[in-house]
C-alpha positions in Angstrom: 0.0 0.4 0.2 1.5 3.9 -0.9 0.7 6.5 1.4 1.1 10.3 -0.1 1.9 12.4 2.5 -0.5 15.7 2.0 0.5 19.1 1.2 0.3 21.4 3.7 -1.5 24.9 2.0 -1.3 28.4 3.1 -4.0 31.2 3.2 -1.8 34.3 2.8 -2.2 38.1 2.8 0.1 40.3 0.7 0.0 44.5 1.0 0.2 46.2 -1.9 1.9 49.5 -2.8 -1.1 51.4 -2.8 -2.2 49.6 0.4 -4.5 47.6 -0.9 -4.7 44.1 -0.2 -4.6 40.7 -1.6 -5.6 37.3 -0.3 -4.5 33.6 -1.8 -3.5 30.3 -0.9 -0.2 28.6 -2.0 2.2 25.4 -0.8 5.2 27.9 -0.6 4.4 31.5 1.0 7.8 32.8 0.2 8.1 31.2 -3.7 4.5 32.8 -3.8 5.3 35.9 -3.0 8.3 36.4 -5.1 5.7 35.2 -8.0 4.0 38.4 -7.3 6.9 40.3 -7.0 8.5 39.6 -10.3 4.8 40.4 -11.8 4.2 36.6 -12.4 1.6 35.9 -9.5 -1.8 37.5 -11.0 -3.2 40.7 -12.8 -4.0 42.6 -9.8 -0.5 42.3 -7.9 1.0 43.0 -11.1 -1.0 46.4 -11.3 -0.7 47.1 -7.6 2.8 46.0 -6.9 3.2 43.6 -3.6 5.4 45.1 -1.3 4.8 42.4 1.6 3.4 39.2 3.5 1.2 40.4 6.2 -0.5 37.4 7.1 -0.5 33.3 6.8 -2.3 30.8 8.4 -1.3 27.2 7.2 -3.8 24.3 6.5 -3.7 20.6 6.5 -5.6 20.0 2.7 -6.5 22.7 -0.2 -10.1 22.1 0.4 -9.6 23.9 3.7 -7.5 26.5 3.2 -9.8 27.1 -0.5 -12.6 27.9 2.1 -10.5 29.6 4.4 -9.5 32.5 1.2 -13.0 32.6 0.4 -13.9 33.7 3.7 -11.4 36.7 3.8 -11.9 37.5 0.9 -15.7 38.4 1.7 -14.8 40.4 4.4 -14.3 44.0 4.2 -11.2 46.1 4.7 -11.5 47.0 8.1 -12.2 43.1 9.5 -9.1 42.3 7.1 -6.9 44.7 8.8 -8.0 43.3 12.2 -6.8 39.6 11.3 -3.6 41.1 10.5 -3.1 42.7 13.9 
């Protein structure tokens, strides 16, 4: 019997140069942040310029991370800032 180790996923929030916040998921926060900084991370951060990772949260599977990402994306900015604190 072969067992596969589950990947660990992270929900992250990046602060952009204009002060806006971007939320995403990844298995490697450092790699993904570099992709955002190098304009390979998506349209939003390409136009807004990613500055720093301000929040991360670890999850045991992709499904859990996707649910949390969707939850955070639905929040107003004020609530996201409270989470980051």
